[in-house]
C-alpha positions in Angstrom: 26.6 30.9 10.9 24.5 28.5 8.8 21.0 29.7 8.2 18.3 27.4 9.7 16.0 25.6 7.2 12.2 25.7 7.3 10.7 24.4 10.5 8.1 21.7 9.7 4.6 21.8 11.0 3.7 18.4 12.4 0.3 17.1 13.4 -0.4 14.6 16.1 -3.1 11.9 15.9 -3.3 8.2 16.3 -2.7 6.7 12.8 -3.6 3.1 12.0 0.1 2.7 10.9 2.9 5.2 10.7 4.9 5.5 7.5 8.7 5.2 8.0 10.1 4.3 4.6 7.9 4.8 1.6 9.7 4.5 -1.7 7.5 2.4 -4.0 5.2 -0.7 -3.8 8.2 -2.9 -2.9 10.3 -0.7 -0.6 8.0 0.1 2.3 8.2 0.1 6.1 5.5 1.0 8.6 5.1 1.0 12.4 1.8 -0.7 13.3 1.8 0.3 17.0 1.5 3.7 18.7 5.0 3.3 20.1 7.8 2.7 17.6 9.3 -0.1 19.8 6.3 -2.3 20.5 6.3 -4.4 17.4 8.6 -5.3 14.5 8.6 -2.9 11.6 6.6 -4.3 8.7 6.1 -4.0 4.9 2.6 -2.9 4.0 1.7 -6.6 3.3 2.4 -7.4 7.0 5.7 -9.2 6.4 8.5 -8.2 8.7 10.9 -5.6 7.3 13.1 -5.6 10.4 14.4 -2.3 11.4 15.8 -2.0 15.0 17.2 1.0 16.8 18.9 1.2 20.2 20.8 3.9 22.1 23.6 3.2 24.7 23.9 5.9 27.3 26.7 5.6 29.8 26.6 1.8 29.3 22.8 1.5 29.6 21.0 0.3 26.4 17.5 1.5 25.4 15.6 0.2 22.4 13.7 2.9 20.6 12.7 1.3 17.3 11.4 -2.0 16.2 11.3 -5.3 18.2 13.4 -8.4 17.8 11.4 -10.8 15.7 12.5 -14.1 17.2 11.5 -16.8 14.7 9.4 -19.7 15.9 10.7 -23.2 15.4 8.9 -25.2 12.7 7.2 -28.5 13.8 5.4 -28.7 10.4 6.9 -26.0 8.2 4.8 -24.0 5.8 5.6 -23.9 2.1 7.3 -20.5 2.5 10.1 -22.4 4.3 10.0 -25.7 2.4 7.3 -27.5 0.2 5.4 -30.1 2.2 3.6 -33.2 0.9 -0.1 -33.7 1.4 -3.1 -35.5 0.0 -5.7 -33.5 -2.0 -8.8 -33.8 -4.1 -10.8 -31.3 -6.0 -13.9 -33.5 -6.0 -16.2 -33.3 -3.0 -15.2 -36.2 -0.8 -17.3 -38.6 1.3 -18.5 -37.6 4.8 -15.8 -37.8 7.4 -13.0 -36.5 5.2 -11.7 -34.5 8.1 -11.3 -37.5 10.5 -8.1 -39.2 11.4 -9.2 -42.6 10.2 -10.6 -41.5 6.9 -9.3 -43.5 3.9 -7.5 -41.3 1.4 -7.9 -43.8 -1.5 -8.4 -41.9 -4.7 -6.9 -38.7 -3.3 -3.8 -37.4 -5.1 -0.4 -36.6 -3.6 0.9 -33.0 -4.0 3.2 -30.4 -2.6 2.1 -27.2 -0.9 1.3 -24.5 -1.4 -1.9 -25.1 -3.4 -3.3 -22.3 -5.4 -3.8 -20.3 -8.6 -1.0 -19.2 -10.8 1.1 -16.3 -9.4 0.5 -17.2 -5.7 3.5 -17.3 -3.4 5.6 -20.5 -3.0 3.1 -22.3 -5.3 3.8 -26.0 -6.0 0.4 -27.5 -6.9 -2.0 -25.7 -9.3 -5.6 -25.4 -8.1 -8.0 -23.8 -10.6 -11.4 -25.4 -9.6 -13.8 -23.8 -7.0 -12.9 -26.2 -4.2 -10.0 -28.2 -2.8 -9.7 -30.6 0.2 -6.2 -31.1 1.6 -5.0 -33.6 4.3 -1.6 -33.5 6.0 -0.7 -36.5 8.1 2.1 -36.2 10.6 3.6 -37.9 13.7 4.7 -36.2 16.8 7.4 -37.3 19.4 6.2 -38.9 22.6 6.9 -35.7 24.5 5.5 -32.4 23.2 7.7 -29.3 23.6 7.2 -27.3 26.7 6.6 -24.1 24.7 3.3 -23.1 23.3 2.4 -24.6 19.9 0.7 -22.5 17.1 -1.2 -23.2 13.9 -0.3 -20.8 11.1 -2.4 -20.7 8.0 -2.9 -18.8 4.8 -6.1 -19.0 2.7 -8.0 -17.5 -0.2 -11.1 -17.5 0.1 -13.6 -19.4 2.4 -11.5 -21.7 4.5 -12.2 -24.4 7.1 -9.6 -26.4 9.0 -9.7 -29.4 11.4 -7.1 -30.9 13.7 -7.8 -34.6 14.4 -11.4 -34.0 13.4 -11.9 -30.9 15.6 -12.9 -27.8 13.6 -10.6 -24.9 14.5 -11.1 -22.5 11.7 -14.1 -21.3 9.6 -13.3 -18.0 8.0 -16.3 -17.2 5.8 -15.5 -15.0 2.8 -12.0 -13.6 3.4 -8.5 -14.0 2.3 -5.6 -13.7 4.8 -1.9 -14.7 5.1 -0.1 -16.1 8.1 -3.0 -16.1 10.5 -1.8 -17.4 13.9 -3.9 -19.6 16.2 -2.6 -20.9 19.6 -3.4 -24.6 19.9 -4.8 -26.5 22.8 -2.1 -29.3 23.2 -4.8 -31.7 24.3 -6.0 -31.9 20.7 -2.6 -33.4 19.7 -1.6 -37.0 20.0 2.0 -37.3 21.3 3.9 -40.3 19.8 1.1 -41.0 17.4 -0.5 -40.1 14.1 -2.2 -36.7 13.7 -4.0 -35.1 10.7 -4.7 -31.5 9.7 -7.6 -31.5 7.2 -8.7 -28.3 5.3 -11.2 -27.3 2.8 -11.1 -24.1 0.8 -13.7 -22.6 -1.6 -12.5 -20.0 -4.1 -15.3 -17.6 -4.5 -13.5 -15.2 -6.9 -10.1 -14.2 -8.0 -7.0 -16.0 -6.7 -7.0 -19.1 -4.6 -4.5 -20.3 -2.0 -4.0 -22.9 0.8 -1.0 -23.4 3.1 -0.7 -24.3 6.8 1.8 -25.5 9.4 2.6 -26.0 13.1 5.2 -24.0 15.0 6.5 -23.7 18.6 8.0 -20.7 20.4 11.8 -20.3 20.4 13.8 -20.5 23.6 16.0 -17.6 22.5 15.3 -14.4 24.5 15.4 -10.8 23.5 18.7 -8.9 23.7 17.4 -5.3 23.8 15.0 -5.8 26.6 14.8 -2.3 27.9 12.9 0.3 26.0 13.1 4.1 25.8 10.0 6.1 26.7 8.3 7.6 23.7 7.2 11.1 24.4 5.7 12.0 21.0 4.9 11.0 17.5 3.7 13.4 14.8 3.4 13.5 11.0 3.8 15.8 8.1 3.2 14.8 4.5 6.8 13.5 3.8 8.0 13.0 7.4 7.3 11.1 10.6 8.7 12.5 13.8 9.3 10.7 17.1 10.6 11.9 20.4 12.1 9.7 23.2 13.5 10.0 26.7 16.4 7.5 27.0 17.4 7.9 30.6 19.4 11.1 30.9 19.3 12.0 27.2 16.5 12.9 24.7 16.4 11.4 21.2 14.6 12.9 18.3 14.1 10.6 15.3 12.7 11.7 11.9 11.9 9.5 8.9 12.0 11.5 5.7 10.6 10.2 2.3 11.3 13.1 -0.1 8.4 12.4 -2.4 8.1 15.9 -3.8 5.8 15.9 -6.8 7.5 18.8 -8.5 10.9 17.2 -8.5 10.6 13.9 -10.4 14.3 12.9 -10.0 14.0 13.3 -6.3 10.6 11.6 -6.1 12.0 8.6 -8.0 15.3 8.4 -6.1 14.9 5.3 -4.0 16.5 6.6 -0.9 14.9 7.7 2.4 16.6 9.3 5.4 16.6 8.4 9.1 17.6 11.6 10.9 18.6 11.7 14.6 19.2 14.3 17.2 20.5 13.6 20.7 21.0 16.0 23.7 21.4 15.7 27.4 18.3 16.4 29.5 19.9 16.6 33.0 22.6 19.2 32.4 25.4 16.6 32.5 27.6 15.0 29.8 26.9 11.4 28.7 28.7 8.9 26.6 26.4 7.9 23.8 26.4 5.4 20.9 23.5 4.7 18.5 22.7 1.3 16.9 20.7 0.8 13.7 20.0 -2.5 12.2 18.1 -4.0 9.3 18.0 -7.5 7.9 17.9 -8.9 4.3 14.2 -9.5 4.8 13.8 -6.3 2.8 15.2 -7.9 -0.3 13.3 -11.3 -0.5 9.8 -12.5 -1.3 10.1 -15.3 1.2 12.6 -15.7 4.1 13.5 -19.2 2.7 15.4 -17.6 -0.2 19.2 -17.6 0.0 20.7 -14.1 0.4 24.1 -12.5 0.1 25.1 -9.5 2.2 28.2 -7.5 1.5 29.8 -4.2 2.4 31.0 -1.4 0.1 32.0 2.2 -0.2 31.1 5.0 -2.6 33.0 8.2 -2.1 33.1 8.7 1.7 29.9 6.8 2.2 30.0 3.3 3.6 27.1 0.9 3.0 25.9 -2.6 3.5 23.8 -4.2 0.8 21.7 -7.4 0.6 19.9 -9.3 -2.1 19.0 -12.9 -3.1 21.7 -15.0 -4.7 19.2 -16.0 -7.4 18.4 -12.4 -8.6 15.2 -13.4 -10.6 14.8 -10.0 -12.2 11.1 -9.2 -12.9 10.2 -12.9 -12.8 7.5 -12.7 -10.1 4.2 -10.8 -10.3 1.2 -10.6 -8.1 -0.3 -8.9 -5.1 1.2 -10.4 -1.9 4.6 -10.5 -3.6 7.7 -8.7 -2.5 10.8 -7.9 -4.6 13.5 -10.6 -4.7 15.8 -9.0 -7.1 18.0 -5.9 -6.7 19.6 -4.9 -3.5 18.6 -3.1 -0.3 21.1 -0.6 1.2 21.9 0.7 4.6 24.3 3.6 4.2 26.0 6.1 6.4 26.1 9.8 5.8 29.9 9.8 5.5 30.4 10.3 9.3 33.9 8.9 10.1 32.6 7.9 13.5 30.2 5.4 11.9 30.9 1.6 11.9 29.2 -1.1 9.9 29.0 -4.8 10.5 27.6 -8.0 8.9 27.1 -10.5 11.7 24.7 -12.8 13.5 21.3 -11.4 14.4 21.8 -12.0 18.2 25.6 -11.8 18.6 25.8 -8.4 17.1 23.4 -7.0 19.6 25.1 -8.7 22.5 28.4 -7.1 21.5 26.7 -3.6 21.4 25.2 -4.1 24.9 28.4 -5.4 26.3 31.0 -3.1 24.7 29.2 -0.2 23.1 30.7 -1.3 19.8 29.7 -3.7 17.1 32.1 -6.5 15.8 34.0 -5.9 12.6 32.1 -8.8 11.1 32.5 -10.3 7.7 33.1 -8.6 4.3 30.5 -10.9 2.7 28.0 -13.5 4.0 25.7 -15.9 2.3 22.9 -17.5 4.3 19.3 -18.7 4.5 17.5 -16.6 7.0 15.4 -19.5 8.2 18.6 -21.0 9.5 20.8 -18.0 10.3 19.4 -14.5 10.3 22.1 -12.0 9.5 22.2 -8.5 11.0 23.2 -5.5 8.9 24.2 -3.1 11.6 25.5 0.4 11.8 26.9 2.1 15.0 27.1 5.9 15.3 29.6 7.0 17.9 28.4 10.3 19.3 31.0 10.6 22.0 30.1 12.9 24.9 26.7 14.5 24.5 25.8 17.7 26.5 23.4 20.6 26.0 24.1 21.1 22.3 22.2 18.6 20.2 24.3 16.1 18.3 22.8 15.4 14.8 23.3 12.9 12.1 21.5 10.7 9.6 21.5 7.3 7.8 20.0 6.3 4.5 17.9 3.4 3.4 17.8 2.7 -0.3 16.8 0.1 -2.8 18.3 -0.5 -6.3 15.9 -2.6 -8.2 18.1 -2.7 -11.4 15.0 -3.2 -13.6 11.7 -1.8 -12.4 8.9 -2.6 -14.8 8.3 -4.9 -17.8 6.4 -2.8 -20.3 4.9 -4.7 -23.2 7.9 -7.0 -23.3 10.7 -4.5 -22.6 12.3 -4.1 -19.2 12.5 -0.5 -18.0 14.7 1.1 -15.4 13.5 3.5 -12.8 13.3 7.2 -13.7 16.1 8.2 -11.4 18.7 6.1 -13.3 18.3 8.2 -16.5 18.3 5.0 -18.5 21.2 3.6 -16.6 23.5 6.6 -16.6 23.1 7.2 -12.9 24.4 4.4 -10.6 23.2 3.6 -7.1 26.6 4.9 -5.8 25.9 8.2 -7.6 22.4 8.3 -6.0 23.7 7.7 -2.5 26.4 10.4 -2.8 23.8 12.9 -4.2 21.4 12.0 -1.4 24.0 12.6 1.3 25.3 15.8 -0.3 21.8 17.2 -0.7 20.5 16.1 2.7 20.0 19.6 4.3 18.5 21.0 1.1 16.1 18.1 0.7 15.0 18.4 4.4 14.4 22.1 3.9 12.4 21.5 0.7 10.3 18.8 2.4 9.5 21.0 5.3 8.4 23.9 3.0 6.2 21.5 1.0 4.7 19.9 4.0 3.9 23.2 5.6 2.3 24.5 2.5 0.2 21.3 2.2 -0.8 21.5 5.8 -1.9 25.1 5.8 -3.9 24.7 2.6 -5.6 21.5 3.8 -6.4 23.1 7.2 -7.9 26.2 5.6 -9.8 24.1 3.1 -11.4 21.5 5.4 -10.2 21.9 9.0 -7.8 19.8 11.2 -9.4 16.4 10.7 -9.4 16.9 6.9 -5.7 18.1 7.0 -4.7 15.1 9.1 -6.3 12.7 6.6 -4.4 14.4 3.7 -1.1 14.2 5.6 -1.5 10.5 6.2 -2.7 9.8 2.6 0.1 11.7 0.8 3.1 9.3 1.0 0.9 6.2 0.9 -0.6 7.2 -2.4 2.6 8.2 -4.1 4.5 5.2 -2.9 2.0 2.8 -4.4 3.5 3.8 -7.8 6.7 3.3 -9.8 8.0 6.2 -11.9 9.8 5.3 -15.2 9.8 6.1 -18.9 8.6 4.2 -21.9 11.0 3.3 -24.7 10.1 6.7 -26.4 10.8 8.7 -23.3 7.2 9.3 -22.2 6.5 9.4 -18.5 5.0 6.3 -16.9 3.7 6.4 -13.3 2.4 2.9 -12.8 0.3 2.0 -9.8 0.2 -1.3 -8.0 -3.3 -2.3 -6.9 -2.0 -3.1 -3.4 -3.9 -5.7 -1.3 -6.5 -6.2 -3.9 -5.3 -8.1 -7.0 -1.9 -6.7 -7.8 -2.9 -5.2 -11.1 -0.7 -2.6 -12.6 -2.0 0.7 -14.1 -5.6 0.0 -13.0 -7.9 2.8 -14.4 -10.4 2.6 -11.5 -7.5 3.0 -9.1 -6.0 5.9 -11.0 -9.4 7.7 -11.0 -9.9 8.0 -7.3 -6.2 8.8 -6.6 -6.0 11.4 -9.4 -6.9 14.5 -7.3 -3.5 14.5 -5.5 -1.6 14.4 -8.7 -3.9 16.9 -10.5 -3.2 19.3 -7.7 0.6 18.9 -7.4 1.8 17.8 -10.8 -0.5 16.7 -13.7 2.5 15.2 -15.4 2.3 12.3 -12.9 -1.4 11.8 -13.9 -0.3 11.7 -17.5 2.1 9.0 -16.5 -0.8 7.0 -15.1 -3.0 7.4 -18.2 -0.3 6.9 -20.9 -0.2 3.1 -20.6 -3.9 2.8 -21.2 -3.8 5.2 -24.2 -0.8 3.3 -25.6 -2.6 0.0 -25.1 -5.5 1.1 -27.4 -3.5 3.3 -29.8 -1.0 0.5 -30.5 -3.8 -1.9 -31.6 -2.9 -4.3 -28.7 -6.4 -3.5 -27.2 -9.1 -3.5 -29.8 -12.3 -3.1 -27.8 -14.3 0.1 -28.2 -13.8 1.1 -24.5 -10.9 1.6 -22.2 -9.0 -1.4 -20.6 -9.2 -2.1 -16.9 -5.4 -2.4 -16.5 -2.2 -3.2 -18.4 -1.1 -6.3 -16.4 -0.1 -7.6 -13.0 2.6 -5.6 -11.2 5.4 -5.3 -12.2 4.6 -6.8 -15.7 2.6 -4.3 -17.8 2.2 -6.5 -20.9 -1.6 -6.2 -21.3 -4.8 -6.6 -19.3 -4.8 -9.6 -16.9 -8.0 -8.8 -15.0 -10.7 -11.3 -15.7 -13.5 -8.8 -16.5 -14.0 -5.5 -18.4 -15.5 -2.3 -16.9 -16.5 -0.6 -20.1 -18.5 2.4 -18.9 -16.4 2.7 -15.7 -13.0 2.9 -17.3 -14.0 4.9 -20.4 -15.7 7.5 -18.3 -12.6 7.6 -16.0 -10.2 8.2 -18.9 -12.2 10.9 -20.6 -12.9 12.8 -17.3 -9.3 12.7 -16.1 -8.1 13.9 -19.5 -10.4 16.9 -19.2 -9.2 17.5 -15.7 -5.6 17.7 -16.9 -6.7 20.2 -19.5 -8.4 22.3 -16.8 -5.2 22.2 -14.6 -2.9 23.1 -17.5 -5.1 25.6 -19.3 -4.9 23.8 -22.6 -6.0 20.5 -24.3 -2.7 19.6 -26.0 -2.6 16.3 -24.1 -6.2 15.4 -25.2 -5.3 16.4 -28.8 -2.6 13.7 -28.9 -5.2 11.1 -28.0 -8.2 12.5 -29.7 -9.0 9.5 -31.9 -9.3 7.0 -29.0 -11.0 9.6 -26.7 -13.7 9.9 -29.5 -14.2 6.2 -29.6 -14.6 6.1 -25.8 -17.0 9.1 -25.7 -19.1 7.5 -28.4 -19.3 4.3 -26.4 -20.5 6.3 -23.4 -23.1 8.0 -25.6 -24.3 4.5 -26.7 -24.2 2.6 -23.4 -23.9 5.1 -20.6 -27.4 6.4 -20.0 -28.8 3.3 -18.5 -25.8 0.9 -18.0 -26.4 -2.8 -18.6 -25.2 -5.4 -16.1 -21.5 -4.7 -16.4 -18.7 -4.6 -13.8 -18.0 -1.3 -12.0 -15.7 -0.2 -9.3 -18.3 -0.5 -6.5 -19.6 -4.0 -7.1 -18.6 -5.2 -3.6 -22.2 -6.3 -2.9 -22.6 -7.9 -6.3 -23.0 -6.8 -9.9 -26.1 -5.0 -11.0 -27.6 -3.1 -14.0 -29.1 0.4 -14.2 -26.5 1.9 -11.8 -27.3 5.6 -11.4 -23.9 6.7 -10.2 -22.3 4.9 -13.1 -24.7 6.7 -15.4 -23.5 10.0 -13.9 -20.0 9.0 -14.7 -20.9 8.4 -18.3 -22.7 11.7 -18.5 -19.7 13.5 -17.0 -17.5 11.7 -19.5 -19.6 12.9 -22.4 -19.7 16.5 -21.0 -15.9 16.4 -20.6 -15.4 15.3 -24.2 -17.6 18.3 -25.2 -15.5 20.6 -23.0 -12.3 19.3 -24.6 -13.7 19.8 -28.1 -14.5 23.4 -27.1 -11.0 24.1 -25.9 -9.6 22.6 -29.2 -11.9 24.9 -31.2 -14.2 22.2 -32.4 -17.4 24.2 -31.8 -19.9 21.9 -33.5 -18.5 18.8 -31.7 -18.5 20.6 -28.4 -22.1 21.6 -28.8 -23.2 18.1 -29.9 -21.7 16.3 -26.8 -22.5 19.0 -24.3 -26.2 19.1 -25.4 -26.3 15.3 -25.3 -24.9 15.3 -21.8 -27.5 17.9 -20.6 -30.4 15.9 -22.2 -29.1 12.8 -20.5 -28.9 14.6 -17.1 -32.5 15.7 -17.4 -33.6 12.2 -18.2 -31.4 10.9 -15.3 -33.1 13.2 -12.8 -36.5 11.8 -13.8 -35.5 8.1 -13.9 -33.5 8.2 -10.6 -35.9 10.4 -8.6 -36.9 8.8 -5.3 -38.5 11.7 -3.5 -36.0 13.3 -1.1 -33.0 11.6 -2.8 -32.0 9.7 -5.9 -31.8 5.9 -6.3 -29.0 3.3 -6.3 -30.4 1.9 -9.6 -33.1 3.3 -11.9 -35.4 0.3 -11.4 -35.3 0.0 -7.6 -37.2 2.5 -5.4 -36.3 3.0 -1.7 -32.6 2.6 -2.5 -29.7 5.1 -2.4 -26.0 5.4 -3.0 -23.2 7.9 -2.9 -23.2 10.0 -6.1 -19.6 10.9 -5.8 -19.1 11.2 -9.6 -21.2 14.4 -9.5 -18.2 16.2 -8.0 -16.7 16.9 -11.5 -19.8 18.9 -12.5 -18.6 21.6 -10.1 -14.8 21.2 -10.3 -14.7 21.2 -14.1 -17.4 23.9 -14.4 -19.5 21.6 -16.6 -22.9 22.8 -15.4 -24.7 19.7 -16.7 -26.6 18.9 -13.5 -28.3 21.7 -11.6 -26.8 22.3 -8.2 -30.0 21.2 -6.4 -29.2 17.6 -7.4 -26.1 17.4 -5.3 -27.7 19.4 -2.5 -30.7 17.0 -2.3 -28.3 14.1 -2.1 -26.1 15.8 0.6 -29.2 16.5 2.8 -30.2 12.9 2.5 -26.7 11.6 3.3 -26.6 13.5 6.5 -29.5 11.4 7.7 -27.7 8.1 6.9 -24.4 8.6 8.8 -23.2 5.8 11.1 -20.6 6.2 13.8 -17.7 5.7 11.4 -19.1 7.3 8.3 -21.5 7.2 5.4 -22.2 3.7 3.9 -21.4 3.3 0.2 -25.0 2.6 -0.6 -28.2 1.1 0.9 -27.1 -2.6 0.5 -24.5 -2.8 3.2 -23.0 -0.8 6.1 -19.4 -0.7 4.7 -18.0 2.2 2.8 -15.1 3.4 0.7 -13.0 6.1 2.3 -12.0 7.8 -1.0 -15.6 8.2 -2.2 -16.7 9.5 1.2 -14.4 12.6 0.7 -15.6 13.0 -2.9 -19.2 12.8 -1.6 -18.5 15.3 1.2 -17.1 17.7 -1.4 -20.5 17.9 -2.9 -21.6 19.9 0.2 -22.0 23.6 -0.3 -21.0 24.6 3.3 -18.1 23.8 5.5 -20.3 22.4 8.3 -21.8 19.7 6.2 -18.5 18.8 4.7 -17.0 18.3 8.1 -20.0 16.2 9.3 -19.6 13.9 6.3 -15.9 13.3 6.9 -15.9 13.1 10.7 -16.8 9.4 10.7 -13.9 8.7 8.3 -11.6 10.5 10.7 -12.9 8.5 13.6 -12.3 5.3 11.6 -8.7 6.2 10.9 -8.0 7.1 14.5 -9.9 4.3 16.2 -9.8 1.3 13.8 -8.6 -1.9 15.5 -6.8 -2.9 12.3 -3.2 -1.5 12.6 -2.3 -1.5 8.9 -1.4 1.2 6.4 -4.7 3.0 5.9 -7.6 0.9 4.5 -10.1 2.4 2.1 -12.8 -0.3 2.5 -14.2 -0.5 6.0 -17.3 -0.9 8.2 -19.1 2.2 9.3 -20.6 0.4 12.3 -17.4 -0.8 14.1 -14.4 0.7 12.2 -13.1 -2.7 11.1 -11.3 -3.2 7.8 -13.3 -5.2 5.3 -10.4 -5.4 2.8 -7.7 -3.3 1.1 -4.8 -1.5 2.7 -1.9 0.7 1.6 -3.7 1.6 -1.7 -3.1 4.7 -3.8 -6.8 5.6 -3.9 -6.5 7.7 -0.7 -4.9 10.4 -3.0 -8.6 11.1 -3.6 -8.8 12.9 -0.3 -7.2 15.9 -2.1 -10.4 16.4 -4.1 -11.6 19.0 -1.7 -8.5 21.1 -2.2 -8.9 20.6 -5.9 -12.4 21.9 -5.7 -11.3 24.9 -3.7 -8.6 25.7 -6.3 -11.1 25.5 -9.1 -13.8 27.6 -7.5 -14.5 30.8 -9.5 
């Protein structure tokens, strides 16, 4: 009898979004509702990554996963479907520019979308602060009976008028594909109409696109749903339980992101595991239906795709990709991969069938016959005209009391993953092209049981340790953060074979290898595999050591994902990034028990440490990671980071046997700390900036004083701050500082870790937990939100939530 594997410990709580498939920044799928079948499955950007599941029991069909995403019909298509012509100006127009009868003389003609370089479906470059756009159109004499919707995308401040009536005024925000139901009385049937819009680019990228759509008359095929009994999570797995009439269905999504096994972590294949059994003591005839679409392999649904079937060993698969295959050509934030191929693969079960067919007809056949049509060997299509279904049917036969189990695989072969200073790099798992996707699929199938057992053991270990360290709420946060943080990276090797673990700054600006994103996420990787953190620091070290970056401080980034060819961010963060790099290098030494990694990079670490000595005590007005409410000088928390960086350099020198250097920098850090305490003192707490009394901020950078045993600041500094923070808590957490009520989730946990007792730690994170479990924004966990109402301010699906593991790191390093 086969020995049972480890039984996973799963925790139940309401997540803002549930991870289903988490491979890397491109291959990602989340459920954004409490029940798996109440909305389409989505990429972290919000775009549909359709994944639908249904079960047929004795001829009755129950949908248990996803929802049919029936496309609306374009009245005025947006640029994502086809470029449209409009009139525009970048000079402030005369009064009345939004009215129907306004003269457009002097305005230019241009195609949408309008925006800065790198924005999606861009046709007209817009690099000034403001743009005004008018789109004239004529409607038929009879409007459609279905509802009509305005859809718009903007970055940043956006106002829009329909026939002179203001419908949109966003203030400072940037969003894509916002849907607004129109009052048809605002439209002129059989006559001329105009949509007029103005957008102001406050900072960063800029974008304008809009269109009109009506509902489709096509109805859903899988109308009946199962009943979801449960949903639970562990670090690498999401578990669902359903009642489907007389049978029960268990569904588990497994993303084997095990930090100790880099080949497995990098292998771009996740599992969908199922288990079906009778719940009424009778036999039942059962078939399972799984379906995905080529939406997984495009940046925009307007791109032409090709779907084909294939076989590797005994595994059958369907794969889809664009016909264009523009490898590594696109970069940016709200950009999905449109090269390489997505795979839906069987486990080798001879009772599986696969089909390429029409999105609706394939489902109709399953409902009618319990079987999917043979379909085509290959299909080329534009999804805006004809959405293909990539379908798999699992014939389970008669199901009784013994559970019937099986699994499918979802994978993505991106062919080339990263462009690194002009050279295209393949993913780690390919071993420089020696391992094919067919090899990977066969290995994933053969190792399925072993992988599930390893995931369960890891998940259980993580849960138990997190629970003992910080309680259930803390453990839940760590479980949800784990796969989100890892999957925001791509693992590869540089041309010399050195590890690269490159982050994408999701839902922010799309930067690759951002140092102030690495810094908050580092605790997860320090705890479970410091080699991964080295892979995050290596690009920044190389950038300076190669002479490509010549400034006396660390770079902010090495490009815009997936092109790591040098910094593309518009501003430097000298103290911020230099402090981050030195601190994290010292943290690696602490975890490994030696400073060999620091020794390799000693020259540039010395340059950065000296910069901190020169500029770090009282930072000038330079950019830092917390400048959401505006830039400012004399930042006390940034000063702490500089002091910690100098102390870390001294610690490294001591480990390397450089006694005089160690003494010099350690004593300098201690002197700066004493000065800091005097300059920042504000009675019962310390200030936000040295020059502004009656202000405060989270001093999360102090956490390294304890974790790395630096002893630069006396313990009472942190304890004075913690006592003050406990008086400033809002319903959903601790504000970032005294300027605004919003906060950063990662820093909240770092700040809470300054507490010396468990009770205070739990008080400081309880608001964060309430945010995660009550926020109205159903997206992969945000790290920037309002502590008053739990609404997301910005950011989602970012790697920085790996910072939640700082408490476990602190416990590990206690002596």
